[in-house]
N, CA, C and O atoms as a MOPAC input file, in Angstrom:
PM7 MOZYME 1SCF
protein

 N    -12.12900 1    -9.19600 1    26.90700 1
 C    -11.08500 1   -10.03900 1    27.47500 1
 C    -10.67800 1   -11.09600 1    26.44900 1
 O    -11.44200 1   -12.02100 1    26.17500 1
 N     -9.50600 1   -10.96400 1    25.89600 1
 C     -9.02900 1   -11.85200 1    24.84600 1
 C     -8.89700 1   -13.29100 1    25.33500 1
 O     -9.20700 1   -14.22500 1    24.59500 1
 N     -8.44300 1   -13.47900 1    26.56100 1
 C     -8.23800 1   -14.82600 1    27.08800 1
 C     -9.52300 1   -15.64900 1    27.11000 1
 O     -9.47600 1   -16.87200 1    26.98400 1
 N    -10.65500 1   -14.99700 1    27.26700 1
 C    -11.92200 1   -15.72600 1    27.32400 1
 C    -12.38100 1   -16.21400 1    25.94600 1
 O    -13.34400 1   -16.97500 1    25.84900 1
 N    -11.71300 1   -15.79100 1    24.90700 1
 C    -12.11700 1   -16.17200 1    23.55300 1
 C    -11.49600 1   -17.48000 1    23.07600 1
 O    -11.97700 1   -18.08600 1    22.11800 1
 N    -10.42300 1   -17.91600 1    23.74500 1
 C     -9.71200 1   -19.11800 1    23.31900 1
 C     -9.55300 1   -20.06600 1    24.49300 1
 O     -9.18000 1   -19.65800 1    25.59300 1
 N     -9.84300 1   -21.34900 1    24.24300 1
 C     -9.60900 1   -22.39600 1    25.23700 1
 C     -8.35200 1   -23.14400 1    24.79200 1
 O     -8.40400 1   -23.97400 1    23.88500 1
 N     -7.23100 1   -22.84600 1    25.43100 1
 C     -5.94700 1   -23.40500 1    25.03100 1
 C     -5.92700 1   -24.92000 1    25.18700 1
 O     -5.35600 1   -25.61700 1    24.34700 1
 N     -6.53700 1   -25.43900 1    26.23900 1
 C     -6.50900 1   -26.88700 1    26.49200 1
 C     -7.22600 1   -27.67700 1    25.40300 1
 O     -6.72300 1   -28.70300 1    24.94500 1
 N     -8.38600 1   -27.21000 1    24.99400 1
 C     -9.14900 1   -27.94600 1    23.97600 1
 C     -8.79600 1   -27.50600 1    22.55000 1
 O     -9.14600 1   -28.18000 1    21.58200 1
 N     -8.10700 1   -26.38100 1    22.43100 1
 C     -7.74400 1   -25.87500 1    21.11200 1
 C     -8.91300 1   -25.26500 1    20.35900 1
 O     -8.90500 1   -25.20600 1    19.13000 1
 N     -9.91400 1   -24.81400 1    21.09400 1
 C    -11.08900 1   -24.21600 1    20.45300 1
 C    -11.14700 1   -22.72200 1    20.73600 1
 O    -10.47000 1   -22.21400 1    21.63000 1
 N    -11.95700 1   -22.04300 1    19.96900 1
 C    -12.15900 1   -20.61400 1    20.17700 1
 C    -13.62700 1   -20.28100 1    19.97500 1
 O    -14.38100 1   -21.03200 1    19.35700 1
 N    -14.00200 1   -19.14400 1    20.50900 1
 C    -15.38000 1   -18.67000 1    20.35600 1
 C    -15.61800 1   -18.28900 1    18.89400 1
 O    -14.72700 1   -17.75800 1    18.23100 1
 N    -16.80900 1   -18.56000 1    18.40600 1
 C    -17.14600 1   -18.26900 1    17.00900 1
 C    -17.10400 1   -16.77800 1    16.70200 1
 O    -16.86000 1   -16.38900 1    15.56000 1
 N    -17.33400 1   -15.95900 1    17.68400 1
 C    -17.40000 1   -14.52000 1    17.42900 1
 C    -16.07100 1   -13.90800 1    16.99400 1
 O    -16.04200 1   -12.78300 1    16.49600 1
 N    -14.96400 1   -14.64400 1    17.17800 1
 C    -13.68700 1   -14.09700 1    16.71400 1
 C    -13.66000 1   -13.93300 1    15.19700 1
 O    -12.82600 1   -13.20100 1    14.66400 1
 N    -14.57000 1   -14.61300 1    14.50300 1
 C    -14.60000 1   -14.53900 1    13.04400 1
 C    -15.44600 1   -13.39100 1    12.51200 1
 O    -15.32000 1   -13.03300 1    11.34100 1
 N    -16.30400 1   -12.80500 1    13.34200 1
 C    -17.19400 1   -11.75200 1    12.84100 1
 C    -17.26600 1   -10.49700 1    13.69400 1
 O    -17.81100 1    -9.49100 1    13.23900 1
 N    -16.75000 1   -10.51400 1    14.88900 1
 C    -16.87000 1    -9.37700 1    15.80400 1
 C    -15.95000 1    -8.22000 1    15.38400 1
 O    -14.73600 1    -8.39600 1    15.27700 1
 N    -16.52200 1    -7.06200 1    15.15300 1
 C    -15.77100 1    -5.88700 1    14.69500 1
 C    -14.72300 1    -5.43900 1    15.71900 1
 O    -13.62600 1    -5.03200 1    15.33700 1
 N    -15.04500 1    -5.51000 1    17.00400 1
 C    -14.08200 1    -5.09500 1    18.03600 1
 C    -12.85500 1    -6.00300 1    18.05000 1
 O    -11.73100 1    -5.54100 1    18.24400 1
 N    -13.08000 1    -7.28700 1    17.84400 1
 C    -11.95500 1    -8.21900 1    17.80000 1
 C    -11.09000 1    -7.92900 1    16.57700 1
 O     -9.86200 1    -7.94500 1    16.65400 1
 N    -11.73500 1    -7.66800 1    15.46800 1
 C    -11.00600 1    -7.31900 1    14.24300 1
 C    -10.13700 1    -6.08000 1    14.46500 1
 O     -8.97300 1    -6.06000 1    14.06500 1
 N    -10.68900 1    -5.06200 1    15.09100 1
 C     -9.93000 1    -3.83600 1    15.35500 1
 C     -8.75600 1    -4.09500 1    16.29500 1
 O     -7.69100 1    -3.49700 1    16.13800 1
 N     -8.94400 1    -4.98000 1    17.26600 1
 C     -7.83300 1    -5.36600 1    18.14700 1
 C     -6.73400 1    -6.07500 1    17.36000 1
 O     -5.54800 1    -5.83200 1    17.58300 1
 N     -7.13300 1    -6.95500 1    16.43600 1
 C     -6.15000 1    -7.64800 1    15.60600 1
 C     -5.34700 1    -6.65700 1    14.76600 1
 O     -4.12800 1    -6.77900 1    14.65000 1
 N     -6.03300 1    -5.67800 1    14.18400 1
 C     -5.34400 1    -4.66700 1    13.38300 1
 C     -4.31200 1    -3.93900 1    14.24500 1
 O     -3.17700 1    -3.72800 1    13.82000 1
 N     -4.71300 1    -3.56000 1    15.44800 1
 C     -3.82900 1    -2.81100 1    16.34800 1
 C     -2.70200 1    -3.66900 1    16.90000 1
 O     -1.53900 1    -3.27000 1    16.85300 1
 N     -3.03800 1    -4.85000 1    17.42700 1
 C     -2.06200 1    -5.64500 1    18.17000 1
 C     -1.25200 1    -6.62100 1    17.32800 1
 O     -0.16400 1    -7.02900 1    17.73500 1
 N     -1.75700 1    -6.99500 1    16.17800 1
 C     -1.02800 1    -7.94200 1    15.33200 1
 C     -0.44100 1    -7.23300 1    14.11900 1
 O      0.77800 1    -7.15000 1    13.97400 1
 N     -1.30900 1    -6.72200 1    13.24800 1
 C     -0.83700 1    -6.12000 1    12.00300 1
 C     -0.05900 1    -4.83200 1    12.24300 1
 O      0.83700 1    -4.50300 1    11.46400 1
 N     -0.37600 1    -4.11100 1    13.28200 1
 C      0.30400 1    -2.85200 1    13.55600 1
 C      1.63400 1    -2.99000 1    14.25900 1
 O      2.34900 1    -2.00100 1    14.41700 1
 N      1.98800 1    -4.20000 1    14.68800 1
 C      3.19700 1    -4.36700 1    15.49800 1
 C      4.27600 1    -5.25400 1    14.89200 1
 O      5.38000 1    -5.32600 1    15.43100 1
 N      3.98900 1    -5.92100 1    13.80000 1
 C      4.98900 1    -6.83200 1    13.25800 1
 C      5.07300 1    -6.70900 1    11.74200 1
 O      4.20600 1    -6.10500 1    11.10900 1
 N      6.10200 1    -7.27500 1    11.17600 1
 C      6.29800 1    -7.19500 1     9.73900 1
 C      5.16500 1    -7.93200 1     9.04100 1
 O      4.52800 1    -8.81800 1     9.61000 1
 N      4.93100 1    -7.54300 1     7.79800 1
 C      3.86900 1    -8.13900 1     7.00000 1
 C      4.44900 1    -8.66800 1     5.69200 1
 O      5.28200 1    -8.01800 1     5.06100 1
 N      4.00100 1    -9.84600 1     5.30000 1
 C      4.36900 1   -10.40100 1     4.00100 1
 C      3.56500 1    -9.66200 1     2.94400 1
 O      2.33500 1    -9.66000 1     2.99400 1
 N      4.23800 1    -9.03800 1     1.99200 1
 C      3.54300 1    -8.26100 1     0.96700 1
 C      3.48500 1    -8.96900 1    -0.37600 1
 O      2.45600 1    -8.93400 1    -1.05100 1
 N      4.56900 1    -9.60400 1    -0.76800 1
 C      4.58700 1   -10.35700 1    -2.02600 1
 C      5.80500 1   -11.26500 1    -2.01800 1
 O      6.71000 1   -11.10300 1    -1.20000 1
 N      5.81700 1   -12.21100 1    -2.93000 1
 C      6.97400 1   -13.09300 1    -3.05800 1
 C      7.94700 1   -12.49000 1    -4.06500 1
 O      7.54000 1   -11.90900 1    -5.07100 1
 N      9.21600 1   -12.63500 1    -3.78300 1
 C     10.28800 1   -12.11100 1    -4.62000 1
 C     10.14500 1   -12.55200 1    -6.08200 1
 O     10.48400 1   -11.79800 1    -6.99400 1
 N      9.65000 1   -13.75600 1    -6.30200 1
 C      9.53700 1   -14.28700 1    -7.66300 1
 C      8.47900 1   -13.56700 1    -8.49900 1
 O      8.49300 1   -13.67500 1    -9.72500 1
 N      7.57600 1   -12.84500 1    -7.87000 1
 C      6.55100 1   -12.10500 1    -8.61000 1
 C      7.07900 1   -10.78700 1    -9.17300 1
 O      6.48300 1   -10.21100 1   -10.08400 1
 N      8.19000 1   -10.31800 1    -8.63000 1
 C      8.76800 1    -9.04800 1    -9.10100 1
 C     10.27600 1    -9.21700 1    -9.34700 1
 O     11.08300 1    -8.56100 1    -8.68900 1
 N     10.66000 1   -10.09100 1   -10.28800 1
 C     12.08700 1   -10.37600 1   -10.48200 1
 C     12.87600 1    -9.28700 1   -11.20600 1
 O     14.08700 1    -9.17500 1   -11.01600 1
 N     12.20600 1    -8.48400 1   -12.03300 1
 C     12.90100 1    -7.51700 1   -12.88600 1
 C     12.64600 1    -6.07800 1   -12.45400 1
 O     11.63200 1    -5.78400 1   -11.82100 1
 N     13.57500 1    -5.17800 1   -12.79900 1
 C     13.33400 1    -3.76100 1   -12.50200 1
 C     12.00000 1    -3.29600 1   -13.08000 1
 O     11.63800 1    -3.64500 1   -14.20300 1
 N     11.28400 1    -2.50900 1   -12.29700 1
 C      9.97300 1    -1.95100 1   -12.64400 1
 C      8.82900 1    -2.96000 1   -12.59000 1
 O      7.69700 1    -2.61800 1   -12.93400 1
 N      9.10000 1    -4.19700 1   -12.16500 1
 C      8.01200 1    -5.13900 1   -11.89200 1
 C      7.30800 1    -4.67800 1   -10.63200 1
 O      7.93300 1    -4.12100 1    -9.72900 1
 N      6.01300 1    -4.91000 1   -10.57300 1
 C      5.25200 1    -4.51900 1    -9.39200 1
 C      4.20400 1    -5.56500 1    -9.05500 1
 O      3.80100 1    -6.36300 1    -9.90100 1
 N      3.77700 1    -5.54300 1    -7.81300 1
 C      2.67600 1    -6.37800 1    -7.33700 1
 C      1.89100 1    -5.55700 1    -6.32400 1
 O      2.46000 1    -4.75200 1    -5.58600 1
 N      0.59300 1    -5.76600 1    -6.29600 1
 C     -0.24200 1    -5.08300 1    -5.31100 1
 C     -0.76700 1    -6.10300 1    -4.31700 1
 O     -0.87000 1    -7.29000 1    -4.62400 1
 N     -1.09100 1    -5.63700 1    -3.14300 1
 C     -1.63700 1    -6.49800 1    -2.10500 1
 C     -2.14400 1    -5.64400 1    -0.96400 1
 O     -2.29300 1    -4.42900 1    -1.09100 1
 N     -2.40400 1    -6.29700 1     0.14600 1
 C     -2.93400 1    -5.57900 1     1.30300 1
 C     -2.04900 1    -5.78400 1     2.51500 1
 O     -1.46800 1    -6.85100 1     2.71300 1
 N     -1.96000 1    -4.74700 1     3.31300 1
 C     -1.30900 1    -4.77800 1     4.60600 1
 C     -2.39300 1    -4.32600 1     5.58200 1
 O     -2.63100 1    -3.13200 1     5.76100 1
 N     -3.03900 1    -5.30000 1     6.20400 1
 C     -4.24400 1    -5.04900 1     6.99800 1
 C     -5.29800 1    -4.43100 1     6.08000 1
 O     -5.73400 1    -5.08800 1     5.13500 1
 N     -5.71300 1    -3.20800 1     6.32500 1
 C     -6.74200 1    -2.58200 1     5.49800 1
 C     -6.16900 1    -1.66300 1     4.42000 1
 O     -6.92000 1    -1.09600 1     3.62600 1
 N     -4.87100 1    -1.51500 1     4.38800 1
 C     -4.23200 1    -0.61200 1     3.43400 1
 C     -3.73100 1    -1.37100 1     2.21400 1
 O     -3.02200 1    -2.36900 1     2.33800 1
 N     -4.10700 1    -0.88800 1     1.03200 1
 C     -3.60200 1    -1.49500 1    -0.19500 1
 C     -2.20700 1    -0.95500 1    -0.45900 1
 O     -1.95500 1     0.24300 1    -0.33000 1
 N     -1.29800 1    -1.86000 1    -0.83300 1
 C      0.08900 1    -1.47500 1    -1.06100 1
 C      0.53300 1    -1.83700 1    -2.47200 1
 O     -0.02400 1    -2.72600 1    -3.11600 1
 N      1.54100 1    -1.13000 1    -2.92100 1
 C      2.15000 1    -1.30800 1    -4.22900 1
 C      3.62400 1    -1.60400 1    -3.97600 1
 O      4.35100 1    -0.75500 1    -3.46000 1
 N      4.06700 1    -2.81700 1    -4.34000 1
 C      5.44000 1    -3.24900 1    -4.10300 1
 C      6.17000 1    -3.22700 1    -5.44400 1
 O      5.72100 1    -3.84700 1    -6.40800 1
 N      7.29700 1    -2.51400 1    -5.50500 1
 C      7.97400 1    -2.27800 1    -6.78500 1
 C      9.45700 1    -2.64400 1    -6.69800 1
 O     10.16100 1    -2.22500 1    -5.78000 1
 N      9.92000 1    -3.44500 1    -7.68300 1
 C     11.35300 1    -3.72800 1    -7.81200 1
 C     12.00600 1    -2.49700 1    -8.44500 1
 O     11.60900 1    -2.05300 1    -9.52200 1
 N     13.00200 1    -1.96200 1    -7.76500 1
 C     13.68400 1    -0.76000 1    -8.22300 1
 C     14.77300 1    -1.10200 1    -9.25200 1
 O     15.14600 1    -2.26400 1    -9.41200 1
 N     15.26400 1    -0.08900 1    -9.93300 1
 C     16.32200 1    -0.26400 1   -10.94100 1
 C     17.57900 1    -0.90100 1   -10.35000 1
 O     18.26300 1    -1.66800 1   -11.02800 1
 N     17.88700 1    -0.58600 1    -9.09000 1
 C     19.08900 1    -1.12600 1    -8.44900 1
 C     18.87300 1    -2.50800 1    -7.84000 1
 O     19.77400 1    -3.05000 1    -7.20000 1
 N     17.67400 1    -3.08700 1    -8.03500 1
 C     17.37000 1    -4.41700 1    -7.51400 1
 C     16.69900 1    -4.41800 1    -6.15600 1
 O     16.17700 1    -5.44700 1    -5.72700 1
 N     16.70200 1    -3.29900 1    -5.48000 1
 C     16.03100 1    -3.22000 1    -4.18100 1
 C     14.51100 1    -3.21800 1    -4.38600 1
 O     14.01900 1    -3.09900 1    -5.50800 1
 N     13.79700 1    -3.35100 1    -3.29400 1
 C     12.33500 1    -3.37800 1    -3.34500 1
 C     11.79600 1    -2.27700 1    -2.44700 1
 O     12.25700 1    -2.09800 1    -1.31900 1
 N     10.81600 1    -1.54300 1    -2.95600 1
 C     10.14500 1    -0.52000 1    -2.15600 1
 C      8.65500 1    -0.81300 1    -2.14500 1
 O      8.10900 1    -1.36200 1    -3.10300 1
 N      8.00600 1    -0.44200 1    -1.05300 1
 C      6.55200 1    -0.59400 1    -0.94300 1
 C      5.94100 1     0.76200 1    -0.61100 1
 O      6.46800 1     1.51800 1     0.20500 1
 N      4.82600 1     1.04800 1    -1.26000 1
 C      4.12100 1     2.31300 1    -1.07900 1
 C      2.64300 1     2.03300 1    -0.86800 1
 O      2.13300 1     1.00400 1    -1.31200 1
 N      1.95900 1     2.93800 1    -0.19700 1
 C      0.50700 1     2.85500 1    -0.18000 1
 C      0.03000 1     3.07000 1    -1.60900 1
 O      0.53800 1     3.94200 1    -2.31300 1
 N     -0.93100 1     2.28700 1    -2.03100 1
 C     -1.41200 1     2.31800 1    -3.41400 1
 C     -2.50200 1     3.37500 1    -3.59400 1
 O     -3.57400 1     3.10000 1    -4.13300 1
 N     -2.20500 1     4.58000 1    -3.13500 1
 C     -3.15800 1     5.67900 1    -3.22200 1
 C     -2.43300 1     6.93600 1    -3.68600 1
 O     -1.31000 1     7.21000 1    -3.26300 1
 N     -3.07900 1     7.68700 1    -4.55100 1
 C     -2.53300 1     8.95800 1    -5.01400 1
 C     -2.43800 1     9.92500 1    -3.83000 1
 O     -3.35900 1    10.01300 1    -3.01800 1
 N     -1.33700 1    10.63400 1    -3.74200 1
 C     -1.16200 1    11.56400 1    -2.61700 1
 C     -1.99500 1    12.83200 1    -2.76800 1
 O     -2.03700 1    13.64600 1    -1.84500 1
 N     -2.65000 1    13.01700 1    -3.89200 1
 C     -3.47900 1    14.20400 1    -4.10800 1
 C     -4.84200 1    14.05000 1    -3.44300 1
 O     -5.16800 1    14.79400 1    -2.51800 1
 N     -5.63500 1    13.09500 1    -3.90300 1
 C     -6.98800 1    12.91100 1    -3.37100 1
 C     -7.26100 1    11.50300 1    -2.86100 1
 O     -8.39900 1    11.17100 1    -2.53000 1
 N     -6.22800 1    10.67700 1    -2.79500 1
 C     -6.38100 1     9.35600 1    -2.20900 1
 C     -7.00400 1     8.31000 1    -3.10200 1
 O     -7.39800 1     7.25100 1    -2.61200 1
 N     -7.10700 1     8.56400 1    -4.39300 1
 C     -7.66500 1     7.57300 1    -5.31100 1
 C     -6.69700 1     6.40600 1    -5.46800 1
 O     -5.48200 1     6.57700 1    -5.37000 1
 N     -7.24500 1     5.22600 1    -5.71100 1
 C     -6.41900 1     4.05200 1    -5.95600 1
 C     -5.54700 1     4.31800 1    -7.17700 1
 O     -6.02400 1     4.82400 1    -8.19300 1
 N     -4.27500 1     3.97600 1    -7.07100 1
 C     -3.32500 1     4.30000 1    -8.12700 1
 C     -3.19900 1     3.18800 1    -9.16800 1
 O     -3.23600 1     3.46000 1   -10.36800 1
 N     -3.05300 1     1.95500 1    -8.72500 1
 C     -2.83700 1     0.83400 1    -9.64000 1
 C     -3.86400 1    -0.25800 1    -9.36200 1
 O     -3.98600 1    -0.72700 1    -8.23000 1
 N     -4.60000 1    -0.66000 1   -10.39300 1
 C     -5.62900 1    -1.69000 1   -10.23600 1
 C     -5.11100 1    -3.09000 1   -10.55600 1
 O     -5.71300 1    -4.07800 1   -10.13600 1
 N     -4.01200 1    -3.19000 1   -11.28700 1
 C     -3.46900 1    -4.49300 1   -11.67900 1
 C     -2.84500 1    -5.19600 1   -10.47900 1
 O     -2.32700 1    -4.54700 1    -9.57100 1
 N     -2.89700 1    -6.53500 1   -10.48100 1
 C     -2.29100 1    -7.30200 1    -9.39000 1
 C     -0.77900 1    -7.40200 1    -9.54400 1
 O     -0.04800 1    -7.28200 1    -8.56100 1
 N     -0.30700 1    -7.61900 1   -10.76300 1
 C      1.12900 1    -7.68500 1   -11.05700 1
 C      1.36900 1    -7.08800 1   -12.43500 1
 O      0.44600 1    -6.96300 1   -13.24000 1
 N      2.62600 1    -6.72100 1   -12.69800 1
 C      2.95300 1    -6.19900 1   -14.01700 1
 C      4.31200 1    -5.54300 1   -14.02700 1
 O      5.09900 1    -5.67800 1   -13.09000 1
 N      4.57400 1    -4.83100 1   -15.10600 1
 C      5.79800 1    -4.06900 1   -15.26500 1
 C      5.39000 1    -2.72000 1   -15.84100 1
 O      4.58900 1    -2.65900 1   -16.77400 1
 N      5.92700 1    -1.65300 1   -15.30000 1
 C      5.50100 1    -0.31900 1   -15.73200 1
 C      6.67600 1     0.64700 1   -15.69900 1
 O      7.72100 1     0.35600 1   -15.11800 1
 N      6.49200 1     1.78300 1   -16.32300 1
 C      7.49100 1     2.85800 1   -16.27000 1
 C      7.10600 1     3.89700 1   -15.23200 1
 O      7.91900 1     4.74500 1   -14.86200 1
 N      5.87200 1     3.83400 1   -14.76500 1
 C      5.35500 1     4.77100 1   -13.78300 1
 C      3.86800 1     4.54300 1   -13.61200 1
 O      3.28900 1     3.65900 1   -14.24500 1
 N      3.25100 1     5.34200 1   -12.75400 1
 C      1.82000 1     5.21800 1   -12.48500 1
 C      1.17500 1     6.59000 1   -12.56300 1
 O      1.72700 1     7.57700 1   -12.07800 1
 N      0.01100 1     6.64000 1   -13.17400 1
 C     -0.73300 1     7.88800 1   -13.29500 1
 C     -2.11400 1     7.70200 1   -12.69600 1
 O     -2.83300 1     6.76800 1   -13.05200 1
 N     -2.47800 1     8.57900 1   -11.79600 1
 C     -3.78800 1     8.52700 1   -11.16100 1
 C     -4.86300 1     8.85000 1   -12.20100 1
 O     -4.73700 1     9.81600 1   -12.95400 1
 N     -5.90600 1     8.04800 1   -12.23500 1
 C     -6.98100 1     8.26500 1   -13.20700 1
 C     -7.91300 1     9.38900 1   -12.79300 1
 O     -8.75200 1     9.81400 1   -13.58800 1
 N     -7.78600 1     9.88100 1   -11.56600 1
 C     -8.68600 1    10.92000 1   -11.07800 1
 C     -8.28900 1    12.30600 1   -11.59000 1
 O     -9.07700 1    12.96900 1   -12.26400 1
 N     -7.06300 1    12.74400 1   -11.27000 1
 C     -6.60500 1    14.06200 1   -11.72400 1
 C     -5.31200 1    14.00800 1   -12.53200 1
 O     -4.77500 1    15.04700 1   -12.91500 1
 N     -4.81600 1    12.81500 1   -12.78700 1
 C     -3.66600 1    12.67300 1   -13.67000 1
 C     -2.29600 1    12.89900 1   -13.06700 1
 O     -1.32600 1    13.07200 1   -13.80600 1
 N     -2.18300 1    12.90200 1   -11.74400 1
 C     -0.86300 1    13.04000 1   -11.14800 1
 C     -0.05300 1    11.78800 1   -11.50700 1
 O     -0.57700 1    10.67500 1   -11.45800 1
 N      1.23300 1    11.97100 1   -11.87200 1
 C      2.08300 1    10.86400 1   -12.31000 1
 C      3.24500 1    10.65700 1   -11.34900 1
 O      3.85500 1    11.60700 1   -10.85800 1
 N      3.53200 1     9.38300 1   -11.09700 1
 C      4.58100 1     8.99900 1   -10.15300 1
 C      5.58500 1     8.08300 1   -10.82700 1
 O      5.22500 1     7.26500 1   -11.67300 1
 N      6.85300 1     8.22600 1   -10.44300 1
 C      7.89600 1     7.32600 1   -10.90800 1
 C      7.87000 1     6.03900 1   -10.10600 1
 O      7.16500 1     5.93500 1    -9.10200 1
 N      8.63300 1     5.07300 1   -10.55000 1
 C      8.69000 1     3.78700 1    -9.85800 1
 C      9.35800 1     3.91000 1    -8.49100 1
 O      9.24800 1     3.00400 1    -7.66500 1
 N     10.03700 1     5.00300 1    -8.25300 1
 C     10.64100 1     5.26000 1    -6.94300 1
 C      9.67100 1     5.96600 1    -5.99700 1
 O     10.02700 1     6.29000 1    -4.86400 1
 N      8.44100 1     6.20300 1    -6.46700 1
 C      7.41800 1     6.84400 1    -5.64300 1
 C      7.39400 1     8.35600 1    -5.73000 1
 O      6.51200 1     8.99700 1    -5.15800 1
 N      8.34800 1     8.93200 1    -6.43800 1
 C      8.41500 1    10.39700 1    -6.53700 1
 C      7.31000 1    10.93100 1    -7.45300 1
 O      6.98300 1    10.32700 1    -8.47500 1
 N      6.75200 1    12.06300 1    -7.06600 1
 C      5.77300 1    12.74000 1    -7.91300 1
 C      6.52600 1    13.35700 1    -9.08600 1
 O      7.39800 1    14.20400 1    -8.89500 1
 N      6.18500 1    12.92700 1   -10.30000 1
 C      6.90400 1    13.36900 1   -11.50000 1
 C      6.20100 1    14.49600 1   -12.23500 1
 O      6.85000 1    15.43600 1   -12.69400 1
 N      4.87100 1    14.41400 1   -12.35100 1
 C      4.16000 1    15.41900 1   -13.14700 1
 C      2.74900 1    15.64300 1   -12.62300 1
 O      2.09700 1    14.72700 1   -12.12200 1
 N      2.29700 1    16.88100 1   -12.75100 1
 C      0.94300 1    17.28600 1   -12.36300 1
 C      0.36500 1    18.08600 1   -13.53100 1
 O      0.94900 1    19.09400 1   -13.93000 1
 N     -0.77300 1    17.65400 1   -14.08600 1
 C     -1.35600 1    18.41300 1   -15.19000 1
 C     -1.65400 1    19.86600 1   -14.78700 1
 O     -2.15200 1    20.13300 1   -13.69300 1
 N     -1.34300 1    20.77500 1   -15.67900 1
 C     -1.60000 1    22.20500 1   -15.46400 1
 C     -0.98400 1    22.72300 1   -14.16400 1
 O     -1.55400 1    23.58100 1   -13.49100 1
 N      0.17900 1    22.19100 1   -13.82700 1
 C      0.83800 1    22.55700 1   -12.56700 1
 C      1.06300 1    24.06300 1   -12.43800 1
 O      0.75500 1    24.64200 1   -11.39600 1
 N      1.58600 1    24.69400 1   -13.46600 1
 C      1.86700 1    26.13500 1   -13.38800 1
 C      0.58800 1    26.94700 1   -13.26000 1
 O      0.53000 1    27.90000 1   -12.48200 1
 N     -0.43900 1    26.57400 1   -14.02000 1
 C     -1.69200 1    27.31900 1   -13.99500 1
 C     -2.44900 1    27.13900 1   -12.67400 1
 O     -3.02300 1    28.08800 1   -12.14100 1
 N     -2.44000 1    25.91900 1   -12.16100 1
 C     -3.21600 1    25.63200 1   -10.94800 1
 C     -2.49100 1    25.97500 1    -9.65300 1
 O     -3.11400 1    26.38500 1    -8.67400 1
 N     -1.17600 1    25.80400 1    -9.65300 1
 C     -0.43300 1    25.94800 1    -8.40100 1
 C      0.56500 1    27.09700 1    -8.41400 1
 O      1.26000 1    27.30800 1    -7.42000 1
 N      0.65600 1    27.82900 1    -9.48600 1
 C      1.52800 1    29.01200 1    -9.59900 1
 C      2.95500 1    28.74800 1    -9.13400 1
 O      3.59700 1    29.61800 1    -8.54500 1
 N      3.44200 1    27.54500 1    -9.40300 1
 C      4.80400 1    27.21100 1    -9.01900 1
 C      4.99800 1    26.94200 1    -7.54100 1
 O      6.13700 1    26.81700 1    -7.08900 1
 N      3.92100 1    26.84700 1    -6.77400 1
 C      4.01700 1    26.65400 1    -5.31900 1
 C      3.95000 1    25.18800 1    -4.89300 1
 O      4.05500 1    24.89300 1    -3.70200 1
 N      3.78100 1    24.27500 1    -5.83000 1
 C      3.63600 1    22.85900 1    -5.49900 1
 C      5.00100 1    22.25900 1    -5.19100 1
 O      5.90500 1    22.31300 1    -6.02500 1
 N      5.15800 1    21.69200 1    -4.00800 1
 C      6.41500 1    21.06600 1    -3.61800 1
 C      6.32200 1    19.56900 1    -3.91700 1
 O      5.88200 1    18.78900 1    -3.07200 1
 N      6.73600 1    19.17200 1    -5.11500 1
 C      6.61900 1    17.77600 1    -5.54900 1
 C      7.43300 1    16.82700 1    -4.67500 1
 O      7.06000 1    15.66500 1    -4.51000 1
 N      8.52800 1    17.30600 1    -4.11800 1
 C      9.37200 1    16.44500 1    -3.28100 1
 C      8.62800 1    15.92400 1    -2.05600 1
 O      8.92800 1    14.83100 1    -1.57400 1
 N      7.68000 1    16.67400 1    -1.55500 1
 C      6.92800 1    16.26800 1    -0.36400 1
 C      5.64600 1    15.51200 1    -0.69800 1
 O      4.96700 1    15.02100 1     0.20300 1
 N      5.30900 1    15.41300 1    -1.98600 1
 C      4.02800 1    14.83300 1    -2.37500 1
 C      4.15200 1    13.50000 1    -3.09700 1
 O      3.24000 1    13.09600 1    -3.81900 1
 N      5.27200 1    12.81800 1    -2.90800 1
 C      5.43600 1    11.49400 1    -3.49400 1
 C      4.55500 1    10.47600 1    -2.78400 1
 O      3.85500 1    10.80100 1    -1.82500 1
 N      4.60000 1     9.24500 1    -3.26700 1
 C      3.81800 1     8.18200 1    -2.64400 1
 C      4.33100 1     7.91500 1    -1.23600 1
 O      5.51900 1     8.06900 1    -0.95400 1
 N      3.43100 1     7.52000 1    -0.37100 1
 C      3.79000 1     7.25800 1     1.03100 1
 C      4.41100 1     5.87300 1     1.15200 1
 O      3.77800 1     4.86300 1     0.84400 1
 N      5.66600 1     5.84300 1     1.60600 1
 C      6.40400 1     4.58900 1     1.71700 1
 C      6.04600 1     3.84000 1     2.98200 1
 O      6.58000 1     2.75900 1     3.23200 1

């Protein structure tokens, strides 16, 4: 019962709201899952191909200024095996390459290259569907 955790009149709350796993999961569902999230400040990514990483609840995100000035955000995980894609907090890049199997992505999130693609996938790999998750 969420109401029992906060005393509105005194402005106090139960200490367990800071450590209880069930409360944390409720926050993820009811707060982070239902409203917009601040990912980065515009001043950190002023130029095309500038990027910043951060978190949206438990998911690490990669926020990238596009060539046209727009901003896109992607999960910061390779779509192949889920390895973390970018370890830097901020920077400027031409693309990102996963250190696990070498899959390469453009700043627009599109999958650009896969090592040994022809040998491993016999031309059956649909790169259009395997870009970063926006």
